PDB file with SEQRES, HELIX, SHEET and CRYST1 records, atoms N, CA, C and O in Angstrom:
SEQRES   1 A   85  MET LYS ILE VAL VAL LYS ASP VAL GLU THR GLY ASN LYS          
SEQRES   2 A   85  LEU LYS MET ASP VAL ASN LYS GLU ASN THR ILE GLU GLU          
SEQRES   3 A   85  ILE ILE GLU GLU ALA ALA ASN TYR TRP LYS LYS ASN PRO          
SEQRES   4 A   85  GLY ALA TYR VAL LEU ARG ILE GLY LYS LYS ILE LEU GLN          
SEQRES   5 A   85  ALA GLU LEU THR VAL GLU GLU ALA LEU LEU GLN GLU GLU          
SEQRES   6 A   85  ASP VAL ILE GLU LEU ILE PRO ASP PRO VAL GLY GLY LYS          
SEQRES   7 A   85  CYS LEU SER GLN LYS LYS TYR                                  
HELIX    1 AA1 ILE A   24  TYR A   34  1                                  11    
HELIX    2 AA2 PRO A   39  ALA A   41  5                                   3    
SHEET    1 AA1 5 LYS A  13  ASP A  17  0                                        
SHEET    2 AA1 5 LYS A   2  ASP A   7 -1                                        
SHEET    3 AA1 5 VAL A  67  PRO A  72  1                                        
SHEET    4 AA1 5 TYR A  42  ILE A  46 -1                                        
SHEET    5 AA1 5 LYS A  49  LEU A  51 -1                                        
CRYST1    1.000    1.000    1.000  90.00  90.00  90.00 P 1           1          
ATOM      1  N   MET A   1    -122.891  -7.719-126.090  1.00  0.00           N  
ATOM      2  CA  MET A   1    -122.892  -6.288-125.992  1.00  0.00           C  
ATOM      3  C   MET A   1    -123.396  -5.913-124.600  1.00  0.00           C  
ATOM      4  O   MET A   1    -124.295  -6.556-124.059  1.00  0.00           O  
ATOM      5  N   LYS A   2    -122.811  -4.875-124.035  1.00  0.00           N  
ATOM      6  CA  LYS A   2    -123.224  -4.407-122.716  1.00  0.00           C  
ATOM      7  C   LYS A   2    -124.097  -3.166-122.858  1.00  0.00           C  
ATOM      8  O   LYS A   2    -123.768  -2.234-123.593  1.00  0.00           O  
ATOM      9  N   ILE A   3    -125.226  -3.174-122.131  1.00  0.00           N  
ATOM     10  CA  ILE A   3    -126.094  -2.002-122.071  1.00  0.00           C  
ATOM     11  C   ILE A   3    -126.375  -1.715-120.599  1.00  0.00           C  
ATOM     12  O   ILE A   3    -126.073  -2.530-119.726  1.00  0.00           O  
ATOM     13  N   VAL A   4    -126.948  -0.559-120.340  1.00  0.00           N  
ATOM     14  CA  VAL A   4    -127.335  -0.189-118.987  1.00  0.00           C  
ATOM     15  C   VAL A   4    -128.830   0.104-118.996  1.00  0.00           C  
ATOM     16  O   VAL A   4    -129.318   0.870-119.827  1.00  0.00           O  
ATOM     17  N   VAL A   5    -129.553  -0.514-118.062  1.00  0.00           N  
ATOM     18  CA  VAL A   5    -130.978  -0.232-117.894  1.00  0.00           C  
ATOM     19  C   VAL A   5    -131.103   0.614-116.630  1.00  0.00           C  
ATOM     20  O   VAL A   5    -130.615   0.238-115.565  1.00  0.00           O  
ATOM     21  N   LYS A   6    -131.768   1.765-116.769  1.00  0.00           N  
ATOM     22  CA  LYS A   6    -131.955   2.676-115.640  1.00  0.00           C  
ATOM     23  C   LYS A   6    -133.418   2.667-115.222  1.00  0.00           C  
ATOM     24  O   LYS A   6    -134.309   2.855-116.050  1.00  0.00           O  
ATOM     25  N   ASP A   7    -133.659   2.449-113.938  1.00  0.00           N  
ATOM     26  CA  ASP A   7    -135.008   2.516-113.369  1.00  0.00           C  
ATOM     27  C   ASP A   7    -135.299   3.988-113.084  1.00  0.00           C  
ATOM     28  O   ASP A   7    -134.716   4.564-112.166  1.00  0.00           O  
ATOM     29  N   VAL A   8    -136.191   4.599-113.858  1.00  0.00           N  
ATOM     30  CA  VAL A   8    -136.444   6.039-113.686  1.00  0.00           C  
ATOM     31  C   VAL A   8    -137.148   6.353-112.370  1.00  0.00           C  
ATOM     32  O   VAL A   8    -137.095   7.491-111.903  1.00  0.00           O  
ATOM     33  N   GLU A   9    -137.798   5.375-111.771  1.00  0.00           N  
ATOM     34  CA  GLU A   9    -138.483   5.619-110.499  1.00  0.00           C  
ATOM     35  C   GLU A   9    -137.500   5.758-109.338  1.00  0.00           C  
ATOM     36  O   GLU A   9    -137.764   6.490-108.385  1.00  0.00           O  
ATOM     37  N   THR A  10    -136.375   5.060-109.415  1.00  0.00           N  
ATOM     38  CA  THR A  10    -135.415   5.068-108.306  1.00  0.00           C  
ATOM     39  C   THR A  10    -134.053   5.633-108.689  1.00  0.00           C  
ATOM     40  O   THR A  10    -133.277   6.030-107.820  1.00  0.00           O  
ATOM     41  N   GLY A  11    -133.760   5.669-109.989  1.00  0.00           N  
ATOM     42  CA  GLY A  11    -132.440   6.100-110.443  1.00  0.00           C  
ATOM     43  C   GLY A  11    -131.416   4.977-110.448  1.00  0.00           C  
ATOM     44  O   GLY A  11    -130.277   5.186-110.865  1.00  0.00           O  
ATOM     45  N   ASN A  12    -131.802   3.783-109.988  1.00  0.00           N  
ATOM     46  CA  ASN A  12    -130.882   2.646-109.967  1.00  0.00           C  
ATOM     47  C   ASN A  12    -130.560   2.198-111.386  1.00  0.00           C  
ATOM     48  O   ASN A  12    -131.377   2.332-112.297  1.00  0.00           O  
ATOM     49  N   LYS A  13    -129.353   1.663-111.554  1.00  0.00           N  
ATOM     50  CA  LYS A  13    -128.915   1.194-112.867  1.00  0.00           C  
ATOM     51  C   LYS A  13    -128.505  -0.267-112.789  1.00  0.00           C  
ATOM     52  O   LYS A  13    -127.981  -0.734-111.777  1.00  0.00           O  
ATOM     53  N   LEU A  14    -128.758  -0.978-113.887  1.00  0.00           N  
ATOM     54  CA  LEU A  14    -128.421  -2.394-114.004  1.00  0.00           C  
ATOM     55  C   LEU A  14    -127.643  -2.591-115.298  1.00  0.00           C  
ATOM     56  O   LEU A  14    -128.144  -2.294-116.382  1.00  0.00           O  
ATOM     57  N   LYS A  15    -126.409  -3.097-115.179  1.00  0.00           N  
ATOM     58  CA  LYS A  15    -125.624  -3.407-116.377  1.00  0.00           C  
ATOM     59  C   LYS A  15    -126.024  -4.794-116.850  1.00  0.00           C  
ATOM     60  O   LYS A  15    -126.115  -5.731-116.057  1.00  0.00           O  
ATOM     61  N   MET A  16    -126.264  -4.915-118.152  1.00  0.00           N  
ATOM     62  CA  MET A  16    -126.694  -6.193-118.716  1.00  0.00           C  
ATOM     63  C   MET A  16    -125.862  -6.548-119.937  1.00  0.00           C  
ATOM     64  O   MET A  16    -125.488  -5.681-120.727  1.00  0.00           O  
ATOM     65  N   ASP A  17    -125.580  -7.836-120.078  1.00  0.00           N  
ATOM     66  CA  ASP A  17    -124.982  -8.360-121.301  1.00  0.00           C  
ATOM     67  C   ASP A  17    -126.125  -8.889-122.155  1.00  0.00           C  
ATOM     68  O   ASP A  17    -126.890  -9.745-121.712  1.00  0.00           O  
ATOM     69  N   VAL A  18    -126.243  -8.386-123.374  1.00  0.00           N  
ATOM     70  CA  VAL A  18    -127.305  -8.833-124.274  1.00  0.00           C  
ATOM     71  C   VAL A  18    -126.708  -9.232-125.614  1.00  0.00           C  
ATOM     72  O   VAL A  18    -125.622  -8.788-125.988  1.00  0.00           O  
ATOM     73  N   ASN A  19    -127.436 -10.075-126.326  1.00  0.00           N  
ATOM     74  CA  ASN A  19    -127.076 -10.453-127.691  1.00  0.00           C  
ATOM     75  C   ASN A  19    -128.001  -9.731-128.643  1.00  0.00           C  
ATOM     76  O   ASN A  19    -129.067  -9.264-128.243  1.00  0.00           O  
ATOM     77  N   LYS A  20    -127.606  -9.636-129.891  1.00  0.00           N  
ATOM     78  CA  LYS A  20    -128.441  -8.929-130.865  1.00  0.00           C  
ATOM     79  C   LYS A  20    -129.777  -9.621-131.088  1.00  0.00           C  
ATOM     80  O   LYS A  20    -130.720  -9.002-131.581  1.00  0.00           O  
ATOM     81  N   GLU A  21    -129.869 -10.919-130.723  1.00  0.00           N  
ATOM     82  CA  GLU A  21    -131.115 -11.666-130.890  1.00  0.00           C  
ATOM     83  C   GLU A  21    -132.077 -11.494-129.719  1.00  0.00           C  
ATOM     84  O   GLU A  21    -133.257 -11.824-129.839  1.00  0.00           O  
ATOM     85  N   ASN A  22    -131.587 -10.979-128.577  1.00  0.00           N  
ATOM     86  CA  ASN A  22    -132.472 -10.760-127.430  1.00  0.00           C  
ATOM     87  C   ASN A  22    -133.562  -9.765-127.791  1.00  0.00           C  
ATOM     88  O   ASN A  22    -133.340  -8.837-128.569  1.00  0.00           O  
ATOM     89  N   THR A  23    -134.749  -9.969-127.213  1.00  0.00           N  
ATOM     90  CA  THR A  23    -135.843  -9.029-127.477  1.00  0.00           C  
ATOM     91  C   THR A  23    -135.918  -7.982-126.370  1.00  0.00           C  
ATOM     92  O   THR A  23    -135.402  -8.171-125.269  1.00  0.00           O  
ATOM     93  N   ILE A  24    -136.569  -6.888-126.695  1.00  0.00           N  
ATOM     94  CA  ILE A  24    -136.799  -5.834-125.709  1.00  0.00           C  
ATOM     95  C   ILE A  24    -137.613  -6.405-124.551  1.00  0.00           C  
ATOM     96  O   ILE A  24    -137.368  -6.074-123.390  1.00  0.00           O  
ATOM     97  N   GLU A  25    -138.576  -7.258-124.868  1.00  0.00           N  
ATOM     98  CA  GLU A  25    -139.399  -7.883-123.829  1.00  0.00           C  
ATOM     99  C   GLU A  25    -138.542  -8.676-122.844  1.00  0.00           C  
ATOM    100  O   GLU A  25    -138.792  -8.636-121.639  1.00  0.00           O  
ATOM    101  N   GLU A  26    -137.537  -9.394-123.340  1.00  0.00           N  
ATOM    102  CA  GLU A  26    -136.645 -10.154-122.460  1.00  0.00           C  
ATOM    103  C   GLU A  26    -135.861  -9.226-121.539  1.00  0.00           C  
ATOM    104  O   GLU A  26    -135.643  -9.546-120.371  1.00  0.00           O  
ATOM    105  N   ILE A  27    -135.443  -8.090-122.057  1.00  0.00           N  
ATOM    106  CA  ILE A  27    -134.704  -7.114-121.251  1.00  0.00           C  
ATOM    107  C   ILE A  27    -135.621  -6.542-120.171  1.00  0.00           C  
ATOM    108  O   ILE A  27    -135.216  -6.407-119.016  1.00  0.00           O  
ATOM    109  N   ILE A  28    -136.859  -6.205-120.547  1.00  0.00           N  
ATOM    110  CA  ILE A  28    -137.831  -5.690-119.573  1.00  0.00           C  
ATOM    111  C   ILE A  28    -138.044  -6.718-118.464  1.00  0.00           C  
ATOM    112  O   ILE A  28    -138.014  -6.375-117.282  1.00  0.00           O  
ATOM    113  N   GLU A  29    -138.257  -7.978-118.845  1.00  0.00           N  
ATOM    114  CA  GLU A  29    -138.508  -9.031-117.857  1.00  0.00           C  
ATOM    115  C   GLU A  29    -137.327  -9.195-116.907  1.00  0.00           C  
ATOM    116  O   GLU A  29    -137.511  -9.307-115.695  1.00  0.00           O  
ATOM    117  N   GLU A  30    -136.126  -9.208-117.454  1.00  0.00           N  
ATOM    118  CA  GLU A  30    -134.925  -9.381-116.634  1.00  0.00           C  
ATOM    119  C   GLU A  30    -134.768  -8.226-115.645  1.00  0.00           C  
ATOM    120  O   GLU A  30    -134.530  -8.448-114.458  1.00  0.00           O  
ATOM    121  N   ALA A  31    -134.900  -6.995-116.139  1.00  0.00           N  
ATOM    122  CA  ALA A  31    -134.738  -5.821-115.277  1.00  0.00           C  
ATOM    123  C   ALA A  31    -135.861  -5.735-114.243  1.00  0.00           C  
ATOM    124  O   ALA A  31    -135.608  -5.462-113.070  1.00  0.00           O  
ATOM    125  N   ALA A  32    -137.090  -5.966-114.676  1.00  0.00           N  
ATOM    126  CA  ALA A  32    -138.228  -5.893-113.749  1.00  0.00           C  
ATOM    127  C   ALA A  32    -138.100  -6.957-112.656  1.00  0.00           C  
ATOM    128  O   ALA A  32    -138.350  -6.675-111.484  1.00  0.00           O  
ATOM    129  N   ASN A  33    -137.717  -8.157-113.030  1.00  0.00           N  
ATOM    130  CA  ASN A  33    -137.534  -9.217-112.036  1.00  0.00           C  
ATOM    131  C   ASN A  33    -136.410  -8.872-111.066  1.00  0.00           C  
ATOM    132  O   ASN A  33    -136.521  -9.137-109.869  1.00  0.00           O  
ATOM    133  N   TYR A  34    -135.330  -8.284-111.573  1.00  0.00           N  
ATOM    134  CA  TYR A  34    -134.203  -7.888-110.731  1.00  0.00           C  
ATOM    135  C   TYR A  34    -134.658  -6.900-109.661  1.00  0.00           C  
ATOM    136  O   TYR A  34    -134.256  -6.993-108.501  1.00  0.00           O  
ATOM    137  N   TRP A  35    -135.510  -5.944-110.072  1.00  0.00           N  
ATOM    138  CA  TRP A  35    -135.998  -4.917-109.142  1.00  0.00           C  
ATOM    139  C   TRP A  35    -137.338  -5.292-108.513  1.00  0.00           C  
ATOM    140  O   TRP A  35    -137.964  -4.463-107.853  1.00  0.00           O  
ATOM    141  N   LYS A  36    -137.783  -6.531-108.712  1.00  0.00           N  
ATOM    142  CA  LYS A  36    -139.039  -7.034-108.136  1.00  0.00           C  
ATOM    143  C   LYS A  36    -140.240  -6.178-108.535  1.00  0.00           C  
ATOM    144  O   LYS A  36    -141.050  -5.784-107.695  1.00  0.00           O  
ATOM    145  N   LYS A  37    -140.334  -5.903-109.825  1.00  0.00           N  
ATOM    146  CA  LYS A  37    -141.447  -5.141-110.389  1.00  0.00           C  
ATOM    147  C   LYS A  37    -142.246  -6.048-111.321  1.00  0.00           C  
ATOM    148  O   LYS A  37    -141.759  -7.100-111.736  1.00  0.00           O  
ATOM    149  N   ASN A  38    -143.460  -5.645-111.647  1.00  0.00           N  
ATOM    150  CA  ASN A  38    -144.303  -6.383-112.585  1.00  0.00           C  
ATOM    151  C   ASN A  38    -143.868  -6.023-114.007  1.00  0.00           C  
ATOM    152  O   ASN A  38    -144.087  -4.890-114.434  1.00  0.00           O  
ATOM    153  N   PRO A  39    -143.257  -6.956-114.758  1.00  0.00           N  
ATOM    154  CA  PRO A  39    -142.756  -6.618-116.092  1.00  0.00           C  
ATOM    155  C   PRO A  39    -143.834  -6.141-117.056  1.00  0.00           C  
ATOM    156  O   PRO A  39    -143.539  -5.391-117.986  1.00  0.00           O  
ATOM    157  N   GLY A  40    -145.074  -6.562-116.850  1.00  0.00           N  
ATOM    158  CA  GLY A  40    -146.149  -6.156-117.741  1.00  0.00           C  
ATOM    159  C   GLY A  40    -146.549  -4.700-117.604  1.00  0.00           C  
ATOM    160  O   GLY A  40    -147.285  -4.177-118.440  1.00  0.00           O  
ATOM    161  N   ALA A  41    -146.073  -4.041-116.560  1.00  0.00           N  
ATOM    162  CA  ALA A  41    -146.450  -2.646-116.310  1.00  0.00           C  
ATOM    163  C   ALA A  41    -145.377  -1.658-116.754  1.00  0.00           C  
ATOM    164  O   ALA A  41    -145.496  -0.460-116.494  1.00  0.00           O  
ATOM    165  N   TYR A  42    -144.329  -2.147-117.422  1.00  0.00           N  
ATOM    166  CA  TYR A  42    -143.198  -1.291-117.790  1.00  0.00           C  
ATOM    167  C   TYR A  42    -142.834  -1.424-119.261  1.00  0.00           C  
ATOM    168  O   TYR A  42    -143.115  -2.435-119.905  1.00  0.00           O  
ATOM    169  N   VAL A  43    -142.207  -0.385-119.769  1.00  0.00           N  
ATOM    170  CA  VAL A  43    -141.666  -0.372-121.126  1.00  0.00           C  
ATOM    171  C   VAL A  43    -140.256   0.186-121.056  1.00  0.00           C  
ATOM    172  O   VAL A  43    -139.845   0.745-120.039  1.00  0.00           O  
ATOM    173  N   LEU A  44    -139.519   0.029-122.150  1.00  0.00           N  
ATOM    174  CA  LEU A  44    -138.181   0.607-122.242  1.00  0.00           C  
ATOM    175  C   LEU A  44    -138.208   1.797-123.177  1.00  0.00           C  
ATOM    176  O   LEU A  44    -138.899   1.800-124.196  1.00  0.00           O  
ATOM    177  N   ARG A  45    -137.436   2.809-122.807  1.00  0.00           N  
ATOM    178  CA  ARG A  45    -137.355   4.028-123.604  1.00  0.00           C  
ATOM    179  C   ARG A  45    -135.879   4.368-123.796  1.00  0.00           C  
ATOM    180  O   ARG A  45    -135.063   4.224-122.886  1.00  0.00           O  
ATOM    181  N   ILE A  46    -135.563   4.824-125.007  1.00  0.00           N  
ATOM    182  CA  ILE A  46    -134.237   5.380-125.259  1.00  0.00           C  
ATOM    183  C   ILE A  46    -134.476   6.762-125.848  1.00  0.00           C  
ATOM    184  O   ILE A  46    -135.092   6.901-126.905  1.00  0.00           O  
ATOM    185  N   GLY A  47    -133.986   7.772-125.161  1.00  0.00           N  
ATOM    186  CA  GLY A  47    -134.312   9.139-125.552  1.00  0.00           C  
ATOM    187  C   GLY A  47    -135.805   9.349-125.372  1.00  0.00           C  
ATOM    188  O   GLY A  47    -136.340   9.128-124.285  1.00  0.00           O  
ATOM    189  N   LYS A  48    -136.479   9.775-126.433  1.00  0.00           N  
ATOM    190  CA  LYS A  48    -137.935   9.966-126.374  1.00  0.00           C  
ATOM    191  C   LYS A  48    -138.687   8.829-127.049  1.00  0.00           C  
ATOM    192  O   LYS A  48    -139.910   8.875-127.181  1.00  0.00           O  
ATOM    193  N   LYS A  49    -137.948   7.806-127.477  1.00  0.00           N  
ATOM    194  CA  LYS A  49    -138.544   6.701-128.234  1.00  0.00           C  
ATOM    195  C   LYS A  49    -138.839   5.508-127.325  1.00  0.00           C  
ATOM    196  O   LYS A  49    -137.953   5.008-126.632  1.00  0.00           O  
ATOM    197  N   ILE A  50    -140.107   5.057-127.338  1.00  0.00           N  
ATOM    198  CA  ILE A  50    -140.500   3.835-126.633  1.00  0.00           C  
ATOM    199  C   ILE A  50    -140.137   2.652-127.530  1.00  0.00           C  
ATOM    200  O   ILE A  50    -140.495   2.626-128.707  1.00  0.00           O  
ATOM    201  N   LEU A  51    -139.429   1.679-126.969  1.00  0.00           N  
ATOM    202  CA  LEU A  51    -139.016   0.503-127.737  1.00  0.00           C  
ATOM    203  C   LEU A  51    -140.109  -0.559-127.683  1.00  0.00           C  
ATOM    204  O   LEU A  51    -140.572  -0.924-126.603  1.00  0.00           O  
ATOM    205  N   GLN A  52    -140.515  -1.044-128.831  1.00  0.00           N  
ATOM    206  CA  GLN A  52    -141.559  -2.066-128.920  1.00  0.00           C  
ATOM    207  C   GLN A  52    -141.022  -3.394-128.388  1.00  0.00           C  
ATOM    208  O   GLN A  52    -139.898  -3.789-128.699  1.00  0.00           O  
ATOM    209  N   ALA A  53    -141.834  -4.074-127.585  1.00  0.00           N  
ATOM    210  CA  ALA A  53    -141.414  -5.292-126.888  1.00  0.00           C  
ATOM    211  C   ALA A  53    -140.943  -6.393-127.832  1.00  0.00           C  
ATOM    212  O   ALA A  53    -140.053  -7.169-127.483  1.00  0.00           O  
ATOM    213  N   GLU A  54    -141.536  -6.467-129.030  1.00  0.00           N  
ATOM    214  CA  GLU A  54    -141.199  -7.576-129.931  1.00  0.00           C  
ATOM    215  C   GLU A  54    -139.909  -7.352-130.714  1.00  0.00           C  
ATOM    216  O   GLU A  54    -139.425  -8.275-131.369  1.00  0.00           O  
ATOM    217  N   LEU A  55    -139.347  -6.157-130.663  1.00  0.00           N  
ATOM    218  CA  LEU A  55    -138.106  -5.878-131.392  1.00  0.00           C  
ATOM    219  C   LEU A  55    -136.930  -6.606-130.757  1.00  0.00           C  
ATOM    220  O   LEU A  55    -136.898  -6.821-129.546  1.00  0.00           O  
ATOM    221  N   THR A  56    -135.964  -6.982-131.592  1.00  0.00           N  
ATOM    222  CA  THR A  56    -134.708  -7.512-131.070  1.00  0.00           C  
ATOM    223  C   THR A  56    -133.781  -6.336-130.785  1.00  0.00           C  
ATOM    224  O   THR A  56    -134.038  -5.208-131.205  1.00  0.00           O  
ATOM    225  N   VAL A  57    -132.708  -6.619-130.068  1.00  0.00           N  
ATOM    226  CA  VAL A  57    -131.699  -5.594-129.793  1.00  0.00           C  
ATOM    227  C   VAL A  57    -131.194  -5.007-131.107  1.00  0.00           C  
ATOM    228  O   VAL A  57    -131.020  -3.794-131.230  1.00  0.00           O  
ATOM    229  N   GLU A  58    -130.960  -5.876-132.086  1.00  0.00           N  
ATOM    230  CA  GLU A  58    -130.474  -5.429-133.392  1.00  0.00           C  
ATOM    231  C   GLU A  58    -131.504  -4.536-134.088  1.00  0.00           C  
ATOM    232  O   GLU A  58    -131.151  -3.482-134.616  1.00  0.00           O  
ATOM    233  N   GLU A  59    -132.771  -4.951-134.091  1.00  0.00           N  
ATOM    234  CA  GLU A  59    -133.824  -4.170-134.747  1.00  0.00           C  
ATOM    235  C   GLU A  59    -134.061  -2.826-134.061  1.00  0.00           C  
ATOM    236  O   GLU A  59    -134.438  -1.848-134.707  1.00  0.00           O  
ATOM    237  N   ALA A  60    -133.837  -2.785-132.743  1.00  0.00           N  
ATOM    238  CA  ALA A  60    -134.016  -1.543-131.988  1.00  0.00           C  
ATOM    239  C   ALA A  60    -132.811  -0.613-132.141  1.00  0.00           C  
ATOM    240  O   ALA A  60    -132.810   0.509-131.637  1.00  0.00           O  
ATOM    241  N   LEU A  61    -131.787  -1.100-132.846  1.00  0.00           N  
ATOM    242  CA  LEU A  61    -130.566  -0.327-133.111  1.00  0.00           C  
ATOM    243  C   LEU A  61    -129.821   0.064-131.837  1.00  0.00           C  
ATOM    244  O   LEU A  61    -129.211   1.132-131.768  1.00  0.00           O  
ATOM    245  N   LEU A  62    -129.876  -0.811-130.829  1.00  0.00           N  
ATOM    246  CA  LEU A  62    -129.136  -0.533-129.604  1.00  0.00           C  
ATOM    247  C   LEU A  62    -127.648  -0.715-129.860  1.00  0.00           C  
ATOM    248  O   LEU A  62    -127.235  -1.577-130.635  1.00  0.00           O  
ATOM    249  N   GLN A  63    -126.858   0.107-129.198  1.00  0.00           N  
ATOM    250  CA  GLN A  63    -125.413   0.087-129.348  1.00  0.00           C  
ATOM    251  C   GLN A  63    -124.752  -0.220-128.005  1.00  0.00           C  
ATOM    252  O   GLN A  63    -125.366  -0.072-126.949  1.00  0.00           O  
ATOM    253  N   GLU A  64    -123.508  -0.645-128.062  1.00  0.00           N  
ATOM    254  CA  GLU A  64    -122.702  -0.903-126.871  1.00  0.00           C  
ATOM    255  C   GLU A  64    -122.764   0.302-125.931  1.00  0.00           C  
ATOM    256  O   GLU A  64    -122.610   1.446-126.358  1.00  0.00           O  
ATOM    257  N   GLU A  65    -122.995   0.024-124.636  1.00  0.00           N  
ATOM    258  CA  GLU A  65    -123.036   1.033-123.567  1.00  0.00           C  
ATOM    259  C   GLU A  65    -124.236   1.981-123.626  1.00  0.00           C  
ATOM    260  O   GLU A  65    -124.257   2.977-122.904  1.00  0.00           O  
ATOM    261  N   ASP A  66    -125.241   1.696-124.471  1.00  0.00           N  
ATOM    262  CA  ASP A  66    -126.461   2.514-124.458  1.00  0.00           C  
ATOM    263  C   ASP A  66    -127.097   2.450-123.072  1.00  0.00           C  
ATOM    264  O   ASP A  66    -127.057   1.416-122.404  1.00  0.00           O  
ATOM    265  N   VAL A  67    -127.682   3.566-122.652  1.00  0.00           N  
ATOM    266  CA  VAL A  67    -128.453   3.612-121.414  1.00  0.00           C  
ATOM    267  C   VAL A  67    -129.919   3.707-121.812  1.00  0.00           C  
ATOM    268  O   VAL A  67    -130.343   4.687-122.424  1.00  0.00           O  
ATOM    269  N   ILE A  68    -130.686   2.684-121.460  1.00  0.00           N  
ATOM    270  CA  ILE A  68    -132.115   2.691-121.767  1.00  0.00           C  
ATOM    271  C   ILE A  68    -132.877   2.752-120.451  1.00  0.00           C  
ATOM    272  O   ILE A  68    -132.417   2.238-119.432  1.00  0.00           O  
ATOM    273  N   GLU A  69    -134.033   3.377-120.482  1.00  0.00           N  
ATOM    274  CA  GLU A  69    -134.781   3.628-119.257  1.00  0.00           C  
ATOM    275  C   GLU A  69    -135.989   2.707-119.135  1.00  0.00           C  
ATOM    276  O   GLU A  69    -136.754   2.530-120.083  1.00  0.00           O  
ATOM    277  N   LEU A  70    -136.143   2.126-117.954  1.00  0.00           N  
ATOM    278  CA  LEU A  70    -137.324   1.335-117.620  1.00  0.00           C  
ATOM    279  C   LEU A  70    -138.334   2.297-117.011  1.00  0.00           C  
ATOM    280  O   LEU A  70    -138.106   2.855-115.938  1.00  0.00           O  
ATOM    281  N   ILE A  71    -139.457   2.486-117.708  1.00  0.00           N  
ATOM    282  CA  ILE A  71    -140.464   3.449-117.251  1.00  0.00           C  
ATOM    283  C   ILE A  71    -141.827   2.767-117.134  1.00  0.00           C  
ATOM    284  O   ILE A  71    -142.088   1.778-117.819  1.00  0.00           O  
ATOM    285  N   PRO A  72    -142.698   3.293-116.265  1.00  0.00           N  
ATOM    286  CA  PRO A  72    -144.064   2.755-116.227  1.00  0.00           C  
ATOM    287  C   PRO A  72    -144.715   2.932-117.593  1.00  0.00           C  
ATOM    288  O   PRO A  72    -144.545   3.967-118.236  1.00  0.00           O  
ATOM    289  N   ASP A  73    -145.453   1.930-118.031  1.00  0.00           N  
ATOM    290  CA  ASP A  73    -146.124   1.988-119.333  1.00  0.00           C  
ATOM    291  C   ASP A  73    -147.105   3.159-119.336  1.00  0.00           C  
ATOM    292  O   ASP A  73    -148.054   3.170-118.552  1.00  0.00           O  
ATOM    293  N   PRO A  74    -146.884   4.149-120.214  1.00  0.00           N  
ATOM    294  CA  PRO A  74    -147.748   5.331-120.216  1.00  0.00           C  
ATOM    295  C   PRO A  74    -149.187   5.046-120.633  1.00  0.00           C  
ATOM    296  O   PRO A  74    -150.073   5.857-120.364  1.00  0.00           O  
ATOM    297  N   VAL A  75    -149.438   3.912-121.283  1.00  0.00           N  
ATOM    298  CA  VAL A  75    -150.809   3.567-121.684  1.00  0.00           C  
ATOM    299  C   VAL A  75    -151.386   2.459-120.812  1.00  0.00           C  
ATOM    300  O   VAL A  75    -152.418   1.876-121.143  1.00  0.00           O  
ATOM    301  N   GLY A  76    -150.731   2.178-119.722  1.00  0.00           N  
ATOM    302  CA  GLY A  76    -151.220   1.129-118.820  1.00  0.00           C  
ATOM    303  C   GLY A  76    -150.620  -0.202-119.180  1.00  0.00           C  
ATOM    304  O   GLY A  76    -150.461  -0.523-120.358  1.00  0.00           O  
ATOM    305  N   GLY A  77    -150.287  -0.975-118.175  1.00  0.00           N  
ATOM    306  CA  GLY A  77    -149.650  -2.262-118.422  1.00  0.00           C  
ATOM    307  C   GLY A  77    -150.611  -3.408-118.250  1.00  0.00           C  
ATOM    308  O   GLY A  77    -151.666  -3.284-117.627  1.00  0.00           O  
ATOM    309  N   LYS A  78    -150.222  -4.517-118.815  1.00  0.00           N  
ATOM    310  CA  LYS A  78    -151.005  -5.734-118.599  1.00  0.00           C  
ATOM    311  C   LYS A  78    -150.570  -6.326-117.268  1.00  0.00           C  
ATOM    312  O   LYS A  78    -149.380  -6.334-116.951  1.00  0.00           O  
ATOM    313  N   CYS A  79    -151.472  -6.796-116.529  1.00  0.00           N  
ATOM    314  CA  CYS A  79    -151.159  -7.373-115.226  1.00  0.00           C  
ATOM    315  C   CYS A  79    -150.963  -8.876-115.400  1.00  0.00           C  
ATOM    316  O   CYS A  79    -151.910  -9.604-115.698  1.00  0.00           O  
ATOM    317  N   LEU A  80    -149.737  -9.328-115.213  1.00  0.00           N  
ATOM    318  CA  LEU A  80    -149.437 -10.734-115.428  1.00  0.00           C  
ATOM    319  C   LEU A  80    -149.840 -11.600-114.242  1.00  0.00           C  
ATOM    320  O   LEU A  80    -150.185 -12.771-114.404  1.00  0.00           O  
ATOM    321  N   SER A  81    -149.795 -11.019-113.059  1.00  0.00           N  
ATOM    322  CA  SER A  81    -150.191 -11.793-111.886  1.00  0.00           C  
ATOM    323  C   SER A  81    -151.099 -10.929-111.026  1.00  0.00           C  
ATOM    324  O   SER A  81    -150.716  -9.843-110.592  1.00  0.00           O  
ATOM    325  N   GLN A  82    -152.283 -11.418-110.790  1.00  0.00           N  
ATOM    326  CA  GLN A  82    -153.239 -10.678-109.980  1.00  0.00           C  
ATOM    327  C   GLN A  82    -153.447 -11.407-108.669  1.00  0.00           C  
ATOM    328  O   GLN A  82    -153.562 -12.632-108.627  1.00  0.00           O  
ATOM    329  N   LYS A  83    -153.493 -10.625-107.596  1.00  0.00           N  
ATOM    330  CA  LYS A  83    -153.790 -11.206-106.295  1.00  0.00           C  
ATOM    331  C   LYS A  83    -155.296 -11.300-106.145  1.00  0.00           C  
ATOM    332  O   LYS A  83    -156.030 -10.379-106.502  1.00  0.00           O  
ATOM    333  N   LYS A  84    -155.744 -12.423-105.614  1.00  0.00           N  
ATOM    334  CA  LYS A  84    -157.173 -12.596-105.359  1.00  0.00           C  
ATOM    335  C   LYS A  84    -157.394 -12.500-103.862  1.00  0.00           C  
ATOM    336  O   LYS A  84    -156.688 -13.129-103.074  1.00  0.00           O  
ATOM    337  N   TYR A  85    -158.361 -11.723-103.488  1.00  0.00           N  
ATOM    338  CA  TYR A  85    -158.629 -11.503-102.062  1.00  0.00           C  
ATOM    339  C   TYR A  85    -159.845 -12.257-101.617  1.00  0.00           C  
ATOM    340  O   TYR A  85    -160.219 -12.189-100.446  1.00  0.00           O  
TER     341      TYR A  85                                                      
END                                                                             
């Protein structure tokens, strides 16, 4: 199934092929890595609904050609890699 992930900070869009078994977390990681962002600081939203990272594409009820938005985590993200100075 093809979906579109939109980076709300830049307006850029990324077309992705996903399977119903893929998780939302995998989509976040793929999109964040593509745009060189920290995946732990972002979530996906469709409409006004934040998609839980552990859900699969099927469980999240995503459909062909859905546009989902990559947004900064409104409750703060986990930092996966910290720079030490």
